[in-house]
C-alpha positions in Angstrom: 16.5 -25.1 -22.8 19.5 -22.8 -23.3 22.2 -25.4 -23.1 22.8 -25.2 -26.9 23.3 -21.4 -26.7 25.9 -21.5 -23.9 28.9 -22.4 -26.1 27.9 -19.8 -28.7 27.6 -17.1 -26.0 31.0 -18.1 -24.5 32.6 -17.8 -27.9 30.9 -14.4 -28.5 32.1 -13.0 -25.2 35.7 -14.2 -26.0 35.5 -12.6 -29.4 34.2 -9.3 -28.0 37.1 -9.3 -25.5 39.6 -10.1 -28.3 41.0 -13.1 -26.4 42.4 -16.3 -27.7 41.6 -19.7 -26.1 45.1 -19.8 -24.8 44.7 -16.4 -23.1 41.4 -17.6 -21.5 43.3 -20.8 -20.4 45.9 -18.6 -18.7 43.2 -16.6 -16.8 41.1 -19.6 -15.7 43.5 -22.6 -15.6 41.1 -24.5 -17.9 42.8 -26.1 -20.8 42.2 -24.4 -24.2 41.0 -27.7 -25.7 38.3 -28.0 -23.0 37.3 -24.4 -23.5 37.0 -25.1 -27.2 34.8 -28.1 -26.5 32.5 -25.9 -24.3 32.3 -23.3 -27.0 31.4 -25.9 -29.6 28.8 -27.5 -27.3 30.7 -30.8 -27.5 30.7 -31.2 -23.8 28.3 -29.8 -21.2 29.7 -27.2 -18.8 29.1 -27.3 -15.0 27.6 -24.1 -13.6 30.5 -23.7 -11.2 32.9 -23.9 -14.2 30.9 -21.5 -16.2 30.9 -19.1 -13.3 34.7 -19.4 -12.9 35.2 -18.6 -16.6 32.9 -15.6 -16.6 34.5 -14.2 -13.4 38.2 -14.9 -14.1 38.3 -14.2 -17.8 35.5 -11.8 -18.5 34.8 -10.0 -15.2 31.1 -10.8 -15.5 28.6 -13.1 -13.8 25.9 -15.7 -14.5 23.0 -13.2 -14.5 24.5 -11.0 -17.2 25.5 -14.1 -19.2 22.1 -15.7 -19.2 20.3 -12.3 -19.6 22.3 -11.9 -22.8 21.3 -15.3 -24.1 17.7 -14.6 -23.3 17.7 -11.3 -25.0 19.4 -12.7 -28.1 17.0 -15.6 -28.4 13.7 -13.8 -28.0 12.0 -11.6 -30.5 11.9 -8.0 -29.3 8.5 -6.3 -29.7 
């Protein structure tokens, strides 16, 4: 259900942290081109890869990541 939002959230986190794709590549060891494809939802990301990016580049975890997606996609009453 949320797979289309994963790339958007990854890009938003990178933007909030003022990091370039190259800087995330240096922190994670994942090529900038691949990171870009994740952010643009061109390729699906494995959970273990997502977890590595979140931990190594942004010092966060899957729970916070998906909680943010949930909160941003549901109407607040």
